[in-house]
C-alpha positions as CSV (number, residue, x, y, z in Angstrom):
1,M,-70.2,-26.0,24.7
2,L,-71.8,-29.2,23.5
3,Y,-70.4,-32.7,24.3
4,L,-71.2,-35.4,21.7
5,T,-70.6,-39.0,22.7
6,R,-70.2,-42.0,20.4
7,R,-70.4,-45.4,22.0
8,E,-68.7,-48.5,20.6
9,V,-68.1,-52.1,21.8
10,F,-65.2,-54.4,21.2
11,S,-64.0,-57.7,22.6
12,A,-60.3,-58.4,23.3
13,S,-58.0,-60.4,25.5
14,H,-55.1,-59.4,27.5
15,R,-52.8,-60.4,30.4
16,L,-51.7,-57.9,33.1
17,Y,-48.1,-58.5,34.1
18,N,-44.7,-56.8,34.3
19,E,-41.9,-58.8,32.7
20,K,-39.5,-57.5,35.4
21,Y,-41.5,-59.4,38.1
22,T,-41.6,-63.1,38.9
23,D,-44.8,-65.0,38.2
24,E,-45.4,-64.9,42.0
25,E,-45.0,-61.1,42.1
26,N,-47.3,-60.7,39.1
27,E,-49.9,-62.8,40.7
28,K,-49.7,-60.9,43.9
29,I,-50.1,-57.6,42.2
30,F,-52.5,-58.4,39.3
31,G,-54.2,-61.5,40.7
32,K,-56.2,-63.6,38.2
33,C,-55.7,-60.9,35.6
34,S,-52.1,-62.1,35.4
35,N,-53.1,-65.6,34.2
36,P,-50.3,-66.6,31.7
37,S,-53.0,-67.6,29.2
38,G,-54.7,-64.2,29.5
39,H,-58.4,-63.5,29.8
40,G,-61.0,-61.4,27.9
41,H,-63.4,-58.6,28.2
42,N,-66.3,-57.0,26.3
43,Y,-65.1,-53.4,26.4
44,V,-67.4,-50.4,26.0
45,L,-65.7,-47.4,24.5
46,E,-67.2,-43.9,24.7
47,V,-65.5,-41.1,22.7
48,V,-66.6,-37.5,23.6
49,V,-66.1,-34.6,21.3
50,A,-66.6,-31.1,22.6
51,G,-67.5,-28.1,20.4
52,E,-70.2,-25.8,19.1
53,A,-72.9,-26.9,16.7
54,D,-72.3,-25.9,13.1
55,H,-74.7,-23.2,12.0
56,E,-75.6,-25.0,8.7
57,T,-75.7,-28.7,9.8
58,G,-76.4,-28.4,13.5
59,Y,-73.6,-31.0,14.2
60,V,-70.7,-30.7,16.6
61,V,-69.2,-33.4,14.3
62,D,-70.9,-35.7,11.9
63,L,-71.5,-39.0,13.7
64,K,-71.0,-41.0,10.6
65,I,-67.5,-39.5,10.2
66,L,-66.7,-40.0,13.9
67,K,-67.8,-43.6,13.7
68,E,-65.6,-44.2,10.6
69,I,-62.6,-42.6,12.4
70,I,-63.1,-44.7,15.6
71,D,-63.5,-47.8,13.4
72,K,-60.4,-47.2,11.3
73,H,-58.0,-46.0,14.1
74,V,-59.2,-48.1,17.0
75,L,-61.8,-50.9,16.5
76,K,-60.0,-52.5,13.6
77,K,-56.9,-52.7,15.7
78,V,-58.4,-53.9,19.0
79,D,-61.5,-55.9,18.3
80,H,-61.0,-59.7,18.8
81,K,-57.3,-59.1,19.3
82,N,-54.8,-59.9,22.1
83,L,-53.9,-56.5,23.4
84,N,-50.5,-57.6,24.6
85,V,-49.3,-58.8,21.2
86,D,-51.6,-57.7,18.3
87,V,-52.1,-53.9,18.9
88,D,-49.4,-51.6,17.6
89,F,-50.2,-48.7,19.9
90,L,-50.0,-50.9,23.0
91,K,-46.7,-52.7,22.1
92,G,-44.5,-52.9,25.2
93,I,-47.3,-51.4,27.4
94,N,-49.1,-53.3,30.2
95,P,-52.7,-53.2,28.8
96,T,-54.5,-52.0,31.9
97,V,-57.8,-50.2,31.3
98,E,-55.9,-47.0,32.1
99,N,-53.3,-47.6,29.4
100,I,-55.9,-48.7,26.9
101,A,-57.7,-45.4,27.4
102,I,-54.5,-43.4,26.9
103,G,-53.6,-45.4,23.8
104,I,-57.0,-44.8,22.3
105,W,-56.8,-41.1,23.0
106,N,-53.5,-41.0,21.2
107,Q,-55.0,-42.7,18.2
108,L,-57.8,-40.2,18.0
109,E,-56.6,-36.9,19.3
110,D,-55.4,-35.5,15.9
111,K,-58.1,-37.2,13.8
112,I,-61.2,-35.3,14.9
113,P,-62.2,-33.1,12.0
114,R,-64.4,-30.7,13.9
115,G,-64.6,-29.8,17.6
116,R,-61.9,-31.4,19.9
117,L,-61.5,-34.7,21.6
118,Y,-62.7,-34.1,25.1
119,S,-62.5,-37.6,26.7
120,V,-62.1,-41.3,26.1
121,K,-63.9,-43.6,28.5
122,V,-63.2,-47.4,28.5
123,K,-65.4,-49.7,30.5
124,E,-63.7,-53.0,31.2
125,T,-66.5,-54.4,33.3
126,E,-69.8,-53.1,34.5
127,N,-68.1,-51.9,37.6
128,N,-64.6,-50.9,36.3
129,F,-63.9,-48.1,33.9
130,V,-61.6,-45.2,33.3
131,E,-62.0,-41.8,31.7
132,Y,-59.1,-40.0,30.1
133,K,-59.1,-36.3,29.2
134,G,-55.6,-35.9,27.9
135,R,-52.4,-34.8,29.5
136,N,-53.5,-31.1,29.8
137,E,-56.1,-32.2,32.4
138,I,-53.6,-34.0,34.6
139,E,-50.7,-32.9,36.7
140,F,-48.1,-35.7,36.7
141,R,-46.0,-36.2,39.8
């Protein structure tokens, strides 16, 4: 099995908060990330496709095609946007890095023309990132 990774970068702002909580509760839970004016990140996105190399092309999936899919279904929706209000697939969802990764997975899962989506990794900062491998990999409790 081969694991092909495409890396992309996007910039976006967000505010972490729960509308059910008071401002004080949000600040206690989310700290400075709950600033009512929001804050921004330069995110790094890594999309991994698993599969076998095609016998004729040698590709797991054509990287030009994968780039176009990521651009159309993710980057055009999130780059230089406010994740709380501008992104359809995050509407009503607190845009934590965890939820961003799940949302991106959902945008890409059925769009990969060859191989299968293996993981989506979103790096929010140099020190903070999450990797999501789909619901089948996780036992929810």
